[in-house]
Every structure is written in structure tokens, then in C-alpha cells.
C-alpha positions as CSV (number, residue, x, y, z in Angstrom):
1,X,0.0,0.0,0.0
2,X,2.9,2.4,0.8
3,X,4.3,1.7,-2.7
4,X,1.0,2.7,-4.2
5,X,0.8,6.0,-2.2
6,X,4.4,6.8,-3.3
7,X,3.5,6.3,-6.9
8,X,0.4,8.4,-6.5
9,X,2.4,11.2,-4.9
10,X,5.0,11.0,-7.6
11,X,2.4,11.1,-10.4
12,X,0.7,14.0,-8.7
13,X,4.0,15.9,-8.4
14,X,4.8,15.0,-12.0
15,X,1.4,16.4,-13.1
16,X,1.8,19.7,-11.2
17,X,5.3,20.2,-12.7
18,X,4.0,19.1,-16.0
19,X,1.1,21.6,-15.6
20,X,3.6,24.5,-15.0
21,X,5.7,23.3,-18.0
22,X,2.5,23.1,-20.0
23,X,1.6,26.7,-19.2
24,X,5.1,27.7,-20.4
25,X,4.6,25.6,-23.5
26,X,1.1,26.9,-24.3
27,X,2.1,30.5,-23.6
28,X,5.1,30.4,-25.8
29,X,3.1,28.6,-28.5
30,X,0.2,31.1,-28.3
31,X,2.5,34.1,-28.4
32,X,4.5,32.7,-31.4
33,X,1.4,31.7,-33.4
34,X,-0.9,34.6,-32.5
35,X,1.4,37.6,-32.2
36,X,4.6,36.7,-34.0
37,X,2.7,34.9,-36.8
38,X,5.1,31.9,-36.7
39,X,3.9,28.7,-38.5
40,X,2.4,26.2,-35.9
41,X,5.2,23.6,-36.3
42,X,8.2,25.9,-35.6
43,X,6.1,27.5,-32.8
44,X,5.5,24.0,-31.4
45,X,9.3,23.3,-31.5
46,X,10.1,26.5,-29.8
47,X,7.5,26.2,-27.1
48,X,8.3,22.5,-26.5
49,X,12.0,23.2,-26.1
50,X,11.4,26.2,-23.7
51,X,9.1,24.1,-21.5
52,X,11.5,21.2,-21.7
53,X,14.3,23.0,-19.9
54,X,12.0,23.7,-16.9
55,X,10.5,20.2,-17.1
56,X,13.9,18.5,-16.9
57,X,15.3,20.5,-14.0
58,X,12.1,20.3,-11.9
59,X,11.5,16.6,-12.5
60,X,15.1,15.7,-11.8
61,X,15.1,17.5,-8.5
62,X,11.5,17.4,-7.3
63,X,9.5,14.6,-8.8
64,X,12.0,11.8,-9.2
65,X,14.6,13.1,-6.7
66,X,17.4,11.9,-9.0
67,X,20.7,12.8,-7.4
68,X,22.8,11.1,-10.1
69,X,25.9,13.1,-11.1
70,X,25.9,11.5,-14.6
71,X,24.6,14.7,-16.1
72,X,26.0,14.1,-19.7
73,X,24.4,10.6,-19.9
74,X,21.1,11.7,-18.3
75,X,20.7,14.8,-20.4
76,X,21.5,12.8,-23.5
77,X,18.7,10.3,-22.6
78,X,16.4,13.2,-21.7
79,X,17.0,14.8,-25.1
80,X,16.4,11.5,-26.9
81,X,13.1,11.0,-25.0
82,X,12.1,14.6,-25.6
83,X,12.9,14.3,-29.3
84,X,10.7,11.2,-29.6
85,X,8.0,13.0,-27.7
86,X,8.4,16.1,-29.9
87,X,8.1,13.9,-33.0
88,X,4.9,12.3,-31.7
89,X,3.5,15.7,-30.7
90,X,4.2,17.1,-34.2
91,X,2.6,14.1,-35.8
92,X,-0.5,14.3,-33.7
93,X,-0.7,18.0,-34.3
94,X,-0.4,17.6,-38.1
95,X,-3.2,15.0,-38.0
96,X,-5.4,17.1,-35.7
97,X,-4.9,20.2,-37.9
98,X,-5.9,18.2,-41.0
99,X,-8.9,16.6,-39.3
100,X,-10.3,19.6,-37.3
101,X,-10.9,23.1,-38.4
102,X,-10.5,24.6,-35.0
103,X,-8.1,26.9,-33.2
104,X,-4.5,25.5,-33.3
105,X,-4.0,26.5,-29.6
106,X,-6.9,24.2,-28.6
107,X,-5.4,21.4,-30.8
108,X,-2.0,22.0,-29.0
109,X,-3.8,21.5,-25.7
110,X,-5.4,18.2,-26.9
111,X,-2.0,17.0,-28.1
112,X,-0.5,17.7,-24.7
113,X,-3.2,15.8,-22.9
114,X,-2.8,12.8,-25.2
115,X,1.0,12.7,-24.4
116,X,0.8,13.1,-20.6
117,X,0.9,9.5,-19.5
118,X,3.3,8.2,-22.1
119,X,5.7,11.0,-21.2
120,X,5.4,10.2,-17.5
121,X,6.3,6.5,-18.1
122,X,9.2,7.4,-20.3
123,X,10.7,9.8,-17.8
124,X,10.1,7.6,-14.8
125,X,11.5,4.4,-16.4
126,X,14.2,5.8,-18.7
127,X,15.2,9.5,-18.1
128,X,15.3,9.4,-14.3
129,X,15.5,5.6,-13.8
130,X,17.1,4.8,-10.5
131,X,18.3,1.5,-12.1
132,X,20.1,3.3,-14.9
133,X,21.3,6.3,-12.8
134,X,22.2,4.6,-9.5
135,X,23.8,7.1,-7.0
136,X,26.7,4.8,-6.4
137,X,27.8,4.8,-10.0
138,X,30.9,6.7,-11.2
139,X,30.6,10.3,-12.1
140,X,30.3,11.2,-15.8
């Protein structure tokens, strides 16, 4: 039962941090698309990258409490996971834009919701894996 409570707390924390990252993402996306008139795909890449920096630092220190000093390895894995996620986000966004004639900001929000749980699992079990980044490992 304690394990389940810990997972629920971790998922809650991930969701709160993800919510803040999402606000960063959506704000940058909305500003780029609405005011700067940037095409939605480059705007998505800019917003995703900006939010990703906050997301990495907050999840490393707060959600997953990863104290590994293997920064180079971990950031490489994080970037790989984020690139896969960005690719999926872009694919979903293109499909939604083609299927629905509604505001792209709303479609960006839907895309984010669809990717929430897959991203959590990838970051928990790959990016911040305690098995991969054990604290007693050598420093990178």
C-alpha cells in the first residue's frame, strides 16, 4: 500500500510540474502563433523546447529526486526521449490540424493531454531511472 501511495504522490508531483511546463509551452506557442505569426510547427518546437528545460530540471530535483551526477548521460537520454515526444507531438498536431478546423491552440492543448501519461512513463523508467542512474555509479 505504501508503494501505491508513493507512486500516486510522484504522479501528482509530475502532473503539477507538467502543468507548469504546459503553461510555459502553451504560452510560448500562443505568443508565437498569434502575435509573432510563426507557423504552428516551428512554434511548437520553440514552445516544447522552452518548457522542456524547466521540465527536466524540476522533474530531476523534485519529482524523481534523481541525485545522479551522470549529467551528460542523463541529459542525452532526456533529449532523446524529448525528441521522440516532440516527433509524436508534431505528428499528432499535423493529424489534428488536418482533421479539425478549430483553433490550433486548442489542438495543441489536446495534443499535450494525449501525451501526458506516455511521457510520464518514459521519464520515470528511462530518463530518471534509479536503475540506470544509481547514485553509487561513477561520475560522468
